[in-house]
C-alpha positions, 0 to 999 in steps of 0.5 A: 515216538508214537502216542497211545491211550487206554480206554477201559469200558466197564459194562453190565456184562463184561469189562474191556481194556482197549489200547488205541493209537492217537489216531483211533486205531485199535492196537489190542483189547482184552475182556473180562469174563461175565461177572454177574452174581447169582441173585441173592434176593428179588431185584438184586443185580450184583458183582464181586468188586475185588474179583472184577478189579483183579480181572481188569488188572489181568486184562491191562497186562494182556492188552499191553502184551498183545499190542507190542506197545512200550508201556512208557508210550501210553500217555493216559488212561480213561475209564468209563462205565455204566451209570447208576448202581453203586460201589462201596468201600470201607474207611480204609478203602476196602470193598465191603459189599458186592457192587450193584449194577444199574439194573438192580431194583431191590430198592423198588420199595424205597421209591414207593416210600419216597412217593408216599412221603412226598419226597419223590417229586422234590428229589426229581426237581433237584436232580432234573430227572426221573428217579428209579430204584437202580440209582445210588441214592435209593440203594444207599437208603436200602442199605440203611434200612435193610443192611445197616451193618454195611451202611455204617462201614461205608467210607466211600461211595462211587460208580464202578468206573470210579472204583477202577480209578480209585484202585489205579491211583488211590484217589476217590474221585468222580466226574460230573457227568456220571455222578450227576447223571446218577442223581447225586447232586443238584444239577443247577449248582453242579455241587452236592446238596444237603437238602438232596441227601436229607430227602434221600434219607442218607445225610450221613453219606455226605462225607463219603462222596468222591471229589467232583471233576470235569471229564478231561481232568487228570485225577491221579497217576498210576501207583507203584503197586498197580504198575507192578501188577499190570505192566503199566508205567508208574505215573501214567495219568488217569482222567476222570472219564464219564458215563458210558452213554456220554463216552459213546457220544464222544467216541462217535464224535456226535457233538454237532447240532441236531445229532442224536446218539442211540446206544442199542446195548444193555440199555436203550439209551437215546440222547442229544444235547442242548442248553436247556434242562427239559422236564419229563425226560429220564435225565438231564446230565452234565455235558462236556461244556458248561451251560449245556446238558445231555438230554436223555430218554432211556429204559433198561433193555435194548440189545440185551433182548437180542442177547436173551433171544440168541441164548435161549431161542438161538439153536436153529440159527446155530445149527444153520451156521454150523452147517454152512460154516458161517457166523451165527449172527450172519444167519440171524441177519439173513433171517431177519432180512427175509421178513417183509415188515408189511406182512409181519404179524408177530410183535415183541415187547422188549422188556427183559430188564428194568427200568422199563415202561412199568416196574412190573413190565416183562418181555413177551411175544404177541400174535404167535400162531401155528404158522409163525416162523422162527424168522418172524420171531427173530424179526420181531425182536429186532423190530421191537428193539427199534420201537423202544428206541423210537419211543424214547426218541419221540419223547426227545423230539416232542420236547423240542430237540430237532433230529437230523441224524442218529449215530448208532452204537452198541453191539447190534450197531455192527449189523447192517440189517439192524441199521436199516431197520432203525433207519426205516423205523425212525425215518432218519439217517443212521451213521455208524462209526468205524470202531467196534469199541466207541465207549472205550474210544470216548474214554481214551479221547478224554484221557488224550485231551487231559494228557495234552495229546489233543488240544480239544474234543474237536481236535480229537474227533478230527484225528481219531473218529472215522464215520461210516457212510450213512444208511438212509431211510426207505420212505416207502416203509414209513407207513408200514412201520408207523402202523406196526408201531401203533399196534405195538404201542396199543399192546403196551398201553393195554398191558399197563393195567395188567402190570399195575394189578400184578 
């Protein structure tokens, strides 16, 4: 009898349900449509919680049907999602407000209030990171100040992954990594803190917090109603899972020393692990093992810049692709590859979303003239995305975290052209994974450990994670990219004054 696992990866643009066999082979997958609301105010980034849950149930049924797998052979379900943002339910478990994405920054005024009150640094000291507006604490405070009727109805607050687990099992639970990485407890005690909630100004919410679990803990089992709707077997175990950034690390098998994981997706995520809580980072999160931390540096846009570029300015590449009968992205890869970085003049600042280098930062092209080609602009976007990763990876290196290789994941990681640019910009080997859904794979592996399919993370990696050959940096391009990066850095430093006074 074969064993199968489900990984559910709930992202900022869509959610995916992926069925794997125990050796990491994708049997089938299904995705939800885009789920973003039209903004109902400045900084709002929301989704319909009930509609998205419905879409996920449809995707589960579709994935099971497409796979041909007997649902009784599915031994566990792991769930991952973006961290930060928040989902609320009422006293009876019903959705009472739209869910908030991690890009939501309606609470910018709350962050400024914390700074003026003198509580901002105190919060950061407890959570061991750098608080921003898209995290649950500030959003909850925003509801308390601006939509008190919703705030007073809250019976449970959680991450989106936790809402999916709640609907699957009826249990309000979360994992240490995702909830701690969203700055909702004391990182030193790994538990809730009354002091922290008082500093947030949301002390009433202590009783609405989910149970805390390790990633591989089985928090509950698929209930009868969910089984009827999805085709799952009642009693299928559901693991606590983890934030998507740690799930990508797990799906890449990147637990070795001196290995970084870079996720070039909706966010620019850059992370590694150590036994230290390090100051000045975006966050230090609970990791897979006690006494170790996930050390992270990030901002809110990487591959999403490319998504914007292809959507708004991609017509020329689309026409070329149609003429030649090839993939749109293949044409773009060819265009990017045609540019010599030593001659490239156009620079791109990749800030299409928040949080960023500054709350008012926006994306822009620099050095465009009458001779600028479409190819140069496409290259500038790719180079700019690599530069924002370098910016963060240098932060991690500079606090004493050595780098031997980078495991690159996210949508743009599928492009060899982008892999080469990252290798040359970072001057480090780039290692990919032979799996297009590393986040879902990481979630599935945690469920497999919890369900006893694997004895440990190492056992899971040996059986289910397949690495690609490394792409090595071209040393002859190191000086070229350092020169381009220095100019890119100078531009951003110059824009700081503009952003500050906007």
